[in-house]
KOLMARRO-101342 format. One record per residue: residue number from 0; residue in one letter; x, y, z of N, C-alpha, C in turn. Coordinates in Angstrom, 2 decimals, always signed. Each point is the difference from the previous one (the first is absolute). Example, Ala and Ser with C-alpha at 12.3 -4.5 7.8 and 13.67 -1.06 7.14 Angstrom:
# KOLMARRO-101342
  pos  code      n.X      n.Y      n.Z     ca.X     ca.Y     ca.Z      c.X      c.Y      c.Z
    0     A   +13.19    -5.69    +7.80    -0.89    +1.19    +0.00    +0.90    +1.20    +0.00
    1     S    -0.35    +1.05    -0.72    +0.82    +1.19    +0.06    -0.77    +1.09    +0.73
//
This chain:
# KOLMARRO-101342
  pos  code      n.X      n.Y      n.Z     ca.X     ca.Y     ca.Z      c.X      c.Y      c.Z
    0     X   +22.66   +49.13   +31.91    -0.69    -1.00    -0.79    -1.49    +0.33    -0.11
    1     X    -0.60    +0.39    +1.11    -1.41    +0.37    +0.01    -0.23    +1.22    -0.87
    2     X    +0.90    +0.98    +0.09    -0.12    +1.21    -0.80    +0.08    -0.34    -1.50
    3     X    +0.91    -0.90    -0.34    +0.15    -0.40    -1.40    -1.28    -0.68    -0.49
    4     X    -0.61    -0.85    +0.84    -1.25    -0.66    -0.36    -1.13    +1.00    -0.20
    5     X    -0.07    +1.01    +0.88    -1.03    +1.02    -0.13    +0.20    +0.83    -1.27
    6     X    +1.26    +0.31    -0.31    +0.27    +0.75    -1.23    -0.38    -0.81    -1.24
    7     X    +0.30    -1.29    +0.02    -0.37    -0.87    -1.12    -1.52    -0.05    -0.14
    8     X    -0.71    -0.14    +1.12    -1.46    -0.04    -0.04    -0.56    +1.32    -0.52
    9     X    +0.58    +1.12    +0.43    -0.45    +1.31    -0.48    +0.25    +0.14    -1.49
   10     X    +1.15    -0.51    -0.47    +0.32    +0.05    -1.42    -1.01    -0.82    -0.81
   11     X    -0.33    -1.19    +0.50    -0.98    -0.85    -0.69    -1.36    +0.69    -0.04
   12     X    -0.42    +0.56    +1.13    -1.29    +0.70    +0.04    +0.00    +1.19    -0.95
   13     X    +1.12    +0.73    -0.02    +0.11    +1.16    -0.88    -0.07    -0.46    -1.46
   14     X    +0.71    -1.05    -0.35    -0.01    -0.52    -1.36    -1.40    -0.48    -0.38
   15     X    -0.67    -0.68    +0.94    -1.34    -0.50    -0.28    -0.97    +1.14    -0.27
   16     X    +0.09    +1.05    +0.78    -0.93    +1.11    -0.21    +0.37    +0.79    -1.25
   17     X    +1.32    +0.07    -0.30    +0.45    +0.72    -1.19    -0.46    -0.72    -1.27
   18     X    +0.03    -1.32    -0.01    -0.37    -0.77    -1.18    -1.47    -0.40    -0.01
   19     X    -0.76    +0.50    +0.92    -1.42    -0.28    +0.11    -0.31    -1.46    +0.34
   20     X    +0.98    -0.78    +0.45    -0.29    -1.35    +0.44    -0.82    +0.04    +1.28
   21     X    +0.19    +1.03    +0.79    -0.74    +0.14    +1.24    -1.47    +0.32    -0.22
   22     X    -0.35    +0.45    -1.20    -1.39    +0.34    -0.31    -0.78    -1.18    -0.58
   23     X    +0.62    -1.15    -0.09    -0.69    -1.18    -0.54    -1.06    -0.47    +0.98
   24     X    -1.08    -0.56    -0.54    -1.11    -0.41    +0.85    +0.22    -1.36    +0.66
   25     X    +0.96    -0.79    -0.50    +0.27    -1.31    +0.60    +1.48    -0.33    -0.15
   26     X    +0.42    -1.01    +0.73    +1.39    -0.45    -0.08    +0.27    -0.55    -1.40
   27     X    -0.96    -0.74    -0.55    +0.17    -0.56    -1.34    +0.20    +1.10    -1.04
   28     X    -0.77    +1.08    +0.12    +0.14    +1.11    -0.93    +1.38    +0.65    +0.14
   29     X    +0.49    +0.14    +1.22    +1.32    +0.58    +0.23    +1.09    -0.90    -0.57
   30     X    -0.11    -1.31    +0.23    +0.99    -0.95    -0.52    +0.01    +0.04    -1.53
   31     X    -1.18    +0.04    -0.61    -0.09    +0.05    -1.45    +0.65    +1.28    -0.52
   32     X    -0.23    +1.13    +0.65    +0.59    +1.27    -0.43    +1.53    -0.05    +0.13
   33     X    +0.48    -0.56    +1.09    +1.46    -0.10    +0.20    +0.60    -0.93    -1.05
   34     X    -0.65    -1.13    -0.26    +0.52    -0.95    -1.00    -0.02    +0.62    -1.39
   35     X    -1.05    +0.75    -0.31    -0.08    +0.66    -1.31    +1.17    +0.97    -0.16
   36     X    +0.26    +0.81    +1.01    +1.12    +0.94    -0.07    +1.34    -0.72    -0.10
   37     X    +0.14    -1.09    +0.74    +1.24    -0.78    -0.03    +0.22    -0.62    -1.38
   38     X    -1.06    -0.59    -0.56    +0.12    -0.60    -1.33    +0.30    +1.03    -1.07
   39     X    -0.64    +1.16    +0.07    +0.28    +1.07    -0.96    +1.47    +0.39    +0.09
   40     X    +0.52    +0.07    +1.22    +1.40    +0.35    +0.19    +0.90    -1.09    -0.59
   41     X    -0.31    -1.26    +0.26    +0.83    -1.12    -0.48    -0.05    -0.14    -1.52
   42     X    -1.15    +0.32    -0.60    -0.15    -0.15    -1.45    +0.42    +1.25    -0.77
   43     X    +0.35    +1.07    +0.70    +0.38    +1.25    -0.63    +1.39    -0.05    -0.62
   44     X    +0.25    +0.94    -0.90    +1.28    +0.06    -0.70    +1.17    +0.20    +0.95
   45     X    -0.22    +0.68    +1.11    +1.10    +0.27    +0.94    +0.54    -1.26    +0.65
   46     X    -0.74    -1.10    -0.11    +0.45    -1.27    +0.59    +0.30    -1.07    -1.05
   47     X    +0.24    +0.42    -1.23    +0.31    -0.96    -1.06    +1.21    -0.86    +0.35
   48     X    +1.04    +0.61    +0.55    +1.23    -0.73    +0.31    -0.25    -1.07    +1.06
   49     X    -0.71    +0.35    +1.05    -0.28    -0.96    +1.06    -0.90    -1.13    -0.52
   50     X    -1.00    +0.37    -0.79    -0.91    -1.01    -0.56    +0.78    -0.95    -0.91
   51     X    +0.96    +0.52    -0.78    +0.84    -0.83    -0.86    +0.81    -1.00    +0.82
   52     X    +0.56    +0.46    +1.11    +0.80    -0.89    +0.85    -0.86    -1.12    +0.58
   53     X    -1.19    +0.35    +0.47    -0.89    -1.01    +0.57    -0.44    -1.00    -1.07
   54     X    -0.39    +0.50    -1.18    -0.42    -0.89    -1.08    +1.14    -0.90    -0.48
   55     X    +1.21    +0.55    -0.08    +1.16    -0.81    -0.39    +0.22    -1.13    +1.00
   56     X    -0.05    +0.33    +1.29    +0.22    -1.03    +1.02    -1.10    -1.06    -0.04
   57     X    -1.24    +0.43    -0.18    -1.10    -0.96    -0.08    +0.14    -0.88    -1.25
   58     X    +0.40    +0.58    -1.13    +0.20    -0.78    -1.22    +1.09    -1.05    +0.17
   59     X    +1.11    +0.40    +0.63    +1.08    -0.96    +0.26    -0.45    -1.09    +0.95
   60     X    -0.74    +0.39    +1.03    -0.46    -0.97    +0.99    -0.98    -1.00    -0.59
   61     X    -0.95    +0.47    -0.80    -0.98    -0.91    -0.61    +0.65    -0.93    -1.02
   62     X    +0.96    +0.51    -0.77    +0.72    -0.86    -0.95    +0.79    -1.06    +0.77
   63     X    +0.63    +0.39    +1.09    +0.74    -0.95    +0.83    -0.94    -1.06    +0.57
   64     X    -1.19    +0.43    +0.41    -0.98    -0.95    +0.55    -0.43    -1.02    -1.05
   65     X    -0.14    +0.44    -1.25    -0.34    -0.91    -1.09    +1.12    -1.02    -0.20
   66     X    +1.26    +0.47    +0.00    +1.13    -0.92    -0.18    +0.09    -0.99    +1.17
   67     X    -0.21    +0.48    +1.22    +0.03    -0.87    +1.18    -1.12    -1.03    -0.09
   68     X    -1.19    +0.43    -0.42    -1.13    -0.91    -0.15    +0.30    -1.09    -1.02
   69     X    +0.66    +0.38    -1.10    +0.37    -0.98    -1.03    +1.00    -1.01    +0.56
   70     X    +0.95    +0.47    +0.81    +1.00    -0.90    +0.60    -0.65    -0.96    +0.99
   71     X    -0.95    +0.51    +0.79    -0.70    -0.86    +0.97    -0.83    -1.02    -0.76
   72     X    -0.66    +0.42    -1.07    -0.81    -0.94    -0.81    +0.89    -1.07    -0.64
   73     X    +1.18    +0.40    -0.48    +0.91    -0.96    -0.64    +0.49    -1.05    +1.00
   74     X    +0.09    +0.36    +1.27    +0.48    -0.93    +1.03    -1.12    -0.83    +0.62
   75     X    -1.23    +0.24    -0.40    -1.13    -0.71    +0.59    -0.04    -1.44    -0.49
   76     X    -0.73    -0.89    +0.71    -0.09    -1.40    -0.42    -0.63    -0.15    -1.39
   77     X    -0.88    +0.91    -0.37    -0.62    -0.03    -1.33    +0.39    +1.28    -0.73
   78     X    +1.22    +0.04    -0.57    +0.46    +1.23    -0.64    -0.88    +0.38    -1.19
   79     X    +0.02    +1.28    -0.36    -0.82    +0.45    -1.14    +0.47    -0.68    -1.28
   80     X    -0.90    -0.12    -1.00    +0.36    -0.69    -1.24    +1.12    +0.70    -0.77
   81     X    +0.10    +1.30    +0.16    +1.05    +0.74    -0.70    +1.03    +0.42    +1.05
   82     X    +1.21    -0.44    -0.16    +1.05    +0.33    +0.95    +0.96    +1.00    -0.64
   83     X    +0.28    +1.05    +0.74    +0.93    +1.02    -0.47    +1.24    -0.11    +0.88
   84     X    +1.12    -0.49    -0.54    +1.18    -0.26    +0.82    +0.48    +1.23    +0.78
   85     X    -0.08    +1.17    -0.61    +0.49    +1.20    +0.68    -0.84    +0.35    +1.22
   86     X    -1.21    -0.52    +0.07    -0.89    +0.32    +1.11    -0.12    -1.15    +1.00
   87     X    +0.93    -0.94    -0.04    -0.10    -1.12    +0.92    +0.72    +0.24    +1.32
   88     X    +0.76    +1.08    +0.09    +0.66    +0.34    +1.27    -0.43    +1.40    +0.42
   89     X    +0.11    +0.26    +1.27    -0.38    +1.30    +0.55    +1.25    +0.84    +0.21
   90     X    +0.05    +1.13    -0.67    +1.15    +0.91    +0.14    -0.12    +0.79    +1.30
   91     X    +1.14    +0.26    +0.62    +0.00    +0.79    +1.24    -0.58    +1.39    -0.24
   92     X    +0.27    +0.57    -1.18    -0.53    +1.32    -0.31    -1.52    -0.01    -0.05
   93     X    -0.59    -1.10    -0.48    -1.47    -0.10    -0.03    -0.56    -0.01    +1.42
   94     X    +0.66    -0.73    +0.89    -0.45    -0.02    +1.40    +0.08    +1.41    +0.59
   95     X    +1.07    +0.70    -0.31    +0.17    +1.36    +0.53    -1.06    +0.95    -0.57
   96     X    -0.32    -0.14    -1.29    -1.03    +0.85    -0.61    -1.37    -0.24    +0.64
   97     X    -0.33    -1.25    +0.29    -1.28    -0.31    +0.63    +0.01    +0.53    +1.44
   98     X    +1.12    -0.08    +0.68    +0.12    +0.58    +1.36    -0.28    +1.50    -0.04
   99     X    +0.61    +0.68    -0.96    -0.20    +1.46    -0.13    -1.47    +0.33    -0.29
  100     X    -0.60    -0.78    -0.90    -1.40    +0.25    -0.34    -0.89    -0.25    +1.22
  101     X    +0.30    -1.04    +0.76    -0.78    -0.31    +1.20    +0.14    +1.12    +1.03
  102     X    +1.20    +0.53    +0.15    +0.20    +1.13    +0.92    -0.78    +1.22    -0.48
  103     X    +0.04    +0.25    -1.31    -0.69    +1.16    -0.57    -1.51    -0.08    +0.18
  104     X    -0.58    -1.17    -0.27    -1.45    -0.13    +0.12    -0.45    -0.07    +1.46
  105     X    +0.89    -0.44    +0.88    -0.35    -0.11    +1.43    +0.23    +1.31    +0.75
  106     X    +0.68    +0.95    -0.62    +0.37    +1.24    +0.67    -1.14    +0.71    +0.71
  107     X    -1.15    +0.20    -0.66    -1.08    +0.72    +0.70    -0.60    -0.77    +1.18
  108     X    +0.21    -1.32    +0.04    -0.66    -0.82    +1.00    +0.98    -0.64    +0.98
  109     X    +1.29    +0.26    -0.18    +1.04    -0.67    +0.78    +0.02    +0.49    +1.44
  110     X    +0.15    -0.94    +0.90    +0.22    +0.34    +1.40    +1.06    -0.95    +0.53
  111     X    +0.55    +0.33    +1.15    +1.04    -0.85    +0.58    -0.57    -1.34    +0.45
  112     X    -1.32    -0.12    +0.08    -0.64    -1.24    +0.42    -0.47    -0.84    -1.18
  113     X    +0.42    +0.35    -1.21    -0.41    -0.73    -1.19    +0.88    -1.23    -0.17
  114     X    -0.37    -1.07    +0.70    +0.81    -1.22    -0.01    -0.05    -0.70    -1.35
  115     X    -1.13    +0.13    -0.72    -0.11    -0.63    -1.32    +1.02    +0.60    -0.96
  116     X    +0.13    +1.33    +0.00    +0.96    +0.65    -0.88    +1.43    -0.42    +0.37
  117     X    +0.29    -0.05    +1.28    +1.33    -0.42    +0.45    +0.30    -1.42    -0.47
  118     X    -0.98    -0.89    +0.11    +0.17    -1.39    -0.43    +0.24    -0.07    -1.51
  119     X    -0.76    +0.79    -0.76    +0.17    -0.02    -1.46    +1.36    +0.56    -0.40
  120     X    +0.48    +1.00    +0.71    +1.33    +0.56    -0.29    +1.08    -1.06    +0.25
  121     X    -0.18    -0.81    +1.02    +0.96    -1.08    +0.27    -0.06    -1.07    -1.10
  122     X    -1.19    -0.30    -0.46    -0.15    -0.98    -1.08    +0.74    +0.47    -1.25
  123     X    -0.08    +1.31    -0.27    +0.61    +0.56    -1.21    +1.48    +0.36    +0.17
  124     X    +0.54    -0.22    +1.18    +1.40    +0.36    +0.25    +0.89    -0.79    -0.95
  125     X    +0.95    +0.70    -0.59    +0.89    -0.65    -0.97    +1.03    -0.85    +0.74
  126     X    +0.53    -0.97    -0.72    +0.90    -0.98    +0.61    +1.46    +0.26    -0.21
  127     X    +0.39    +1.23    -0.32    +1.41    +0.35    -0.18    +0.70    -0.93    -1.00
  128     X    -0.50    -0.01    -1.23    +0.62    -0.79    -1.04    -0.55    -1.40    -0.14
  129     X    -0.78    -0.47    +0.95    -0.60    -1.33    -0.08    -1.38    +0.12    -0.63
  130     X    -0.37    -1.02    -0.77    -1.33    +0.00    -0.58    -1.05    -0.10    +1.09
  131     X    -1.04    +0.77    -0.14    -1.09    +0.00    +0.99    -1.23    -0.54    -0.70
  132     X    -0.59    -1.02    +0.56    -1.22    -0.56    -0.55    -1.17    +0.37    +0.90
  133     X    -1.09    +0.35    -0.61    -1.22    +0.28    +0.74    -0.98    -1.14    -0.21
  134     X    -0.78    -0.28    +1.02    -1.05    -1.00    -0.15    -1.23    +0.68    -0.58
  135     X    -0.91    -0.78    -0.49    -1.26    +0.54    -0.53    -0.77    +0.71    +1.10
  136     X    +0.06    -0.52    +1.22    -0.68    +0.62    +1.14    +0.60    +1.37    +0.32
  137     X    +1.33    +0.11    -0.02    +0.65    +1.29    +0.27    -0.35    +1.02    -1.08
  138     X    +0.00    -0.44    -1.26    -0.38    +0.89    -1.10    -1.45    +0.45    +0.15
  139     X    -0.86    -0.92    +0.42    -1.40    +0.34    +0.21    -0.16    +1.06    +1.10
  140     X    +0.76    -0.13    +1.08    -0.05    +0.99    +1.09    +0.44    +1.38    -0.49
  141     X    +1.07    +0.03    -0.80    +0.52    +1.27    -0.53    -1.03    +0.64    -0.92
  142     X    -0.57    -0.79    -0.91    -1.01    +0.53    -0.94    -1.25    +0.49    +0.73
  143     X    -0.40    -0.74    +1.02    -1.19    +0.40    +0.78    +0.24    +1.35    +0.67
  144     X    +1.17    +0.19    +0.61    +0.31    +1.26    +0.68    +0.10    +1.15    -1.00
  145     X    +0.69    -0.23    -1.12    +0.11    +1.05    -1.01    -1.37    +0.39    -0.54
  146     X    -0.84    -0.98    -0.27    -1.35    +0.29    -0.49    -0.80    +0.80    +1.00
  147     X    +0.07    -0.39    +1.25    -0.73    +0.70    +1.05    +0.48    +1.44    +0.15
  148     X    +1.32    +0.19    +0.00    +0.55    +1.35    +0.14    -0.35    +0.87    -1.20
  149     X    +0.05    -0.58    -1.20    -0.32    +0.79    -1.20    -1.46    +0.42    -0.02
  150     X    -0.88    -0.89    +0.43    -1.42    +0.35    +0.07    -0.20    +1.15    +0.99
  151     X    +0.70    -0.07    +1.14    -0.12    +1.07    +1.00    +0.58    +1.32    -0.52
  152     X    +1.06    -0.10    -0.81    +0.58    +1.22    -0.59    -0.92    +0.61    -1.05
  153     X    -0.68    -0.86    -0.77    -0.87    +0.50    -1.07    -1.38    +0.39    +0.49
  154     X    -0.39    -0.46    +1.17    -1.32    +0.31    +0.55    -0.34    +1.48    +0.00
  155     X    +0.89    +0.86    +0.52    -0.31    +1.43    +0.01    -0.21    +0.59    -1.39
  156     X    +0.72    -0.52    -1.00    -0.18    +0.49    -1.36    -1.42    -0.27    -0.48
  157     X    -0.48    -1.21    +0.26    -1.36    -0.35    -0.41    -1.04    +0.76    +0.82
  158     X    +0.32    +0.28    +1.26    -0.94    +0.67    +0.89    -0.34    +1.41    -0.48
  159     X    +0.98    +0.70    -0.53    -0.27    +1.40    -0.37    +0.29    +0.28    -1.47
  160     X    +0.08    -1.02    -0.82    +0.31    +0.19    -1.42    -0.98    +0.96    -0.67
  161     X    -1.27    -0.14    +0.32    -1.02    +0.82    -0.65    +0.15    +1.49    +0.32
  162     X    +0.71    +0.34    +1.07    +0.18    +1.40    +0.38    +1.28    +0.62    -0.54
  163     X    +0.86    -0.81    -0.64    +1.26    +0.53    -0.53    -0.26    +0.83    -1.24
  164     X    +0.83    +1.01    -0.24    -0.12    +0.77    -1.24    +0.39    -0.88    -1.20
  165     X    -0.39    +0.40    -1.18    +0.20    -0.80    -1.20    +1.47    -0.34    -0.22
  166     X    +0.93    +0.95    +0.18    +1.41    -0.28    -0.23    +0.51    -1.10    +0.93
  167     X    -0.48    -0.03    +1.25    +0.43    -1.02    +0.96    -0.59    -1.36    -0.38
  168     X    -1.25    +0.00    -0.49    -0.61    -1.26    -0.45    +0.78    -0.57    -1.19
  169     X    +0.39    +0.86    -0.93    +0.78    -0.45    -1.16    +1.32    -0.62    +0.45
  170     X    +0.69    +0.66    +0.93    +1.26    -0.55    +0.51    -0.22    -1.32    +0.72
  171     X    -1.09    -0.10    +0.75    -0.29    -1.24    +0.72    -0.33    -1.13    -0.98
  172     X    -0.71    +0.32    -1.10    -0.32    -1.02    -1.00    +1.24    -0.52    -0.71
  173     X    +1.04    +0.82    -0.09    +1.22    -0.40    -0.69    +0.89    -0.90    +0.86
  174     X    -0.21    -0.02    +1.31    +0.87    -0.77    +0.88    +0.04    -1.50    -0.31
  175     X    -1.14    -0.68    -0.22    +0.09    -1.44    -0.31    +0.79    -0.30    -1.28
  176     X    -0.20    +0.78    -1.05    +0.73    -0.21    -1.24    +1.48    +0.26    +0.20
  177     X    +0.31    +1.05    +0.74    +1.40    +0.33    +0.30    +0.65    -1.14    +0.78
  178     X    -0.73    -0.53    +0.98    +0.53    -1.10    +0.81    +0.20    -1.25    -0.84
  179     X    -0.95    -0.33    -0.87    +0.13    -1.18    -0.86    +1.22    +0.12    -0.91
  180     X    +0.23    +1.19    -0.52    +1.18    +0.22    -0.84    +1.30    -0.20    +0.77
  181     X    +0.03    +0.46    +1.23    +1.21    -0.15    +0.82    +0.24    -1.46    +0.37
  182     X    -1.08    -0.73    +0.30    +0.14    -1.42    +0.32    +0.53    -0.74    -1.24
  183     X    -0.59    +0.27    -1.16    +0.44    -0.67    -1.23    +1.48    +0.31    -0.28
  184     X    +0.38    +1.24    +0.12    +1.40    +0.38    -0.22    +0.93    -0.76    +0.95
  185     X    -0.36    -0.03    +1.27    +0.84    -0.67    +0.99    +0.03    -1.52    -0.18
  186     X    -1.10    -0.58    -0.51    +0.01    -1.43    -0.29    +0.95    -0.30    -1.16
  187     X    -0.03    +0.85    -1.03    +0.88    -0.20    -1.15    +1.46    +0.27    +0.36
  188     X    +0.21    +1.00    +0.86    +1.38    +0.36    +0.37    +0.62    -1.04    +0.92
  189     X    -0.81    -0.67    +0.80    +0.50    -1.02    +0.91    +0.47    +0.60    +1.32
  190     X    +0.41    -0.88    +0.94    +0.46    +0.49    +1.29    +1.32    +0.75    -0.14
  191     X    +0.39    +0.67    +1.04    +1.24    +0.77    +0.07    +0.01    +1.19    -0.94
  192     X    -1.18    +0.48    -0.40    -0.10    +1.19    -0.83    -0.38    +1.16    +0.88
  193     X    +0.83    +0.97    +0.11    -0.27    +1.16    +0.85    -0.52    +1.08    -0.84
//
C-alpha cells in the first residue's frame, strides 16, 4: 500500500514537471493552468460525445425541474392565474431526471458525509407508482443545492476563460444556447422522453 502511494506521488510529480505545473510561481497559477488544460480537453472535439451526454442529461433535468415547479405552484394555496392541467401532477420520470441532474452536478463535490445530498435524494425518491408531491420548501432546498453546485462547476470556467484559445471560447459561448435548446425540446416533449 505504501509503495503504491509512493508510485502515485511520483507519477503526480512527474506529470506536474512534464506539464510545467511545477514551474508555476503560486498555487493559484498552477490551479489556473490545470483548469485551463482541463477545460480545453472538455471543450475539444474528442469529447463531443461526452459533452452531448452531459448536456442532454442537464436539459432533461432542467425541463423536469420546470414541470415539478409548475406542479408545486398549482398545488399552492394561491395557485398561478394560468393553470396547465398537464403540469398539475409530478411524474415519476421527472423526479428521476432531477435526481440524475443533482447527482451529476454534485459529482465533483460529493463525499460520503454529504448529508444534504442524501436528504435531497430521499425527497426525490419515487413512490413506485404513487403520486409524489413536493412541498414548496423541499423544492426550494433542491433548487438551492442545484444552483450552488452549478455555480461551483462553472467557477473554474470563469476563472481561466481569458486564457483559453479562441476555439475553446467559441465552444464555451455556445453552451448556454445549446442548453436552452435542449430544455425547450424536453419541455415540449414532456416527461418519459428518452
